MIDO-393774 format. One record per residue (C-alpha): residue number from 1; residue in one letter; y, x, z. Coordinates in steps of 0.2 Angstrom, whole numbers, plus 5000, padded with zeros to 4 digits. Layout:
ATOM	k	r	north	east	up
ATOM	NUM	a	Y	X	Z
...
//
This chain:
ATOM	k	r	north	east	up
ATOM	1	m	4768	4271	6114
ATOM	2	v	4774	4262	6098
ATOM	3	h	4764	4274	6087
ATOM	4	g	4748	4271	6098
ATOM	5	m	4750	4253	6095
ATOM	6	f	4753	4255	6077
ATOM	7	y	4738	4266	6074
ATOM	8	s	4727	4254	6085
ATOM	9	v	4733	4239	6075
ATOM	10	l	4729	4248	6059
ATOM	11	g	4712	4253	6065
ATOM	12	i	4707	4236	6071
ATOM	13	g	4714	4228	6055
ATOM	14	f	4704	4240	6044
ATOM	15	l	4687	4237	6054
ATOM	16	v	4689	4218	6053
ATOM	17	s	4693	4219	6034
ATOM	18	i	4678	4230	6031
ATOM	19	g	4667	4218	6041
ATOM	20	i	4674	4204	6030
ATOM	21	k	4671	4214	6014
ATOM	22	w	4653	4216	6019
ATOM	23	l	4650	4198	6015
ATOM	24	f	4656	4201	5997
ATOM	25	r	4648	4218	5995
ATOM	26	s	4640	4214	5978
ATOM	27	y	4658	4212	5970
ATOM	28	f	4662	4230	5968
ATOM	29	q	4678	4229	5957
ATOM	30	l	4685	4215	5967
ATOM	31	l	4683	4224	5983
ATOM	32	i	4691	4240	5976
ATOM	33	l	4706	4229	5970
ATOM	34	v	4708	4219	5986
ATOM	35	h	4706	4235	5997
ATOM	36	s	4719	4244	5986
ATOM	37	i	4731	4230	5988
ATOM	38	e	4728	4228	6006
ATOM	39	i	4733	4247	6009
ATOM	40	l	4748	4246	5998
ATOM	41	f	4754	4230	6007
ATOM	42	m	4752	4239	6024
ATOM	43	t	4761	4255	6017
ATOM	44	v	4776	4244	6011
ATOM	45	v	4777	4235	6028
ATOM	46	c	4775	4250	6039
ATOM	47	w	4786	4262	6028
ATOM	48	y	4802	4253	6034
ATOM	49	q	4797	4255	6053
ATOM	50	f	4789	4272	6053
ATOM	51	g	4793	4281	6037
ATOM	52	l	4783	4296	6031
ATOM	53	l	4772	4295	6046
ATOM	54	t	4762	4281	6038
ATOM	55	l	4758	4290	6022
ATOM	56	m	4743	4301	6028
ATOM	57	p	4735	4288	6040
ATOM	58	l	4735	4275	6026
ATOM	59	t	4729	4287	6013
ATOM	60	a	4715	4292	6025
ATOM	61	l	4711	4273	6027
ATOM	62	w	4711	4271	6008
ATOM	63	v	4699	4285	6005
ATOM	64	i	4687	4280	6019
ATOM	65	g	4688	4262	6013
ATOM	66	m	4683	4267	5996
ATOM	67	g	4669	4277	6002
ATOM	68	v	4662	4263	6013
ATOM	69	i	4664	4250	5998
ATOM	70	y	4655	4262	5987
ATOM	71	m	4641	4264	6000
ATOM	72	m	4640	4245	6003
ATOM	73	n	4639	4242	5984
ATOM	74	r	4626	4255	5982
ATOM	75	f	4614	4248	5995
ATOM	76	a	4618	4230	5992
//
């Protein structure tokens, strides 16, 4: 149950952050920096609670976020 809540909070936070980043889609380098810092912060916070279980989901979120930011910037 704890893992389900963890993943749902990560997913909702990710979607909200992508929605906010849509407003600033023309600032490509800034979005890359903010997204990377955001994922690193979530990794550090989650590492102490769940350990290695957070590595793959957060890496996947980072890669998906980079792709979304690239596509938003390309079509901005």
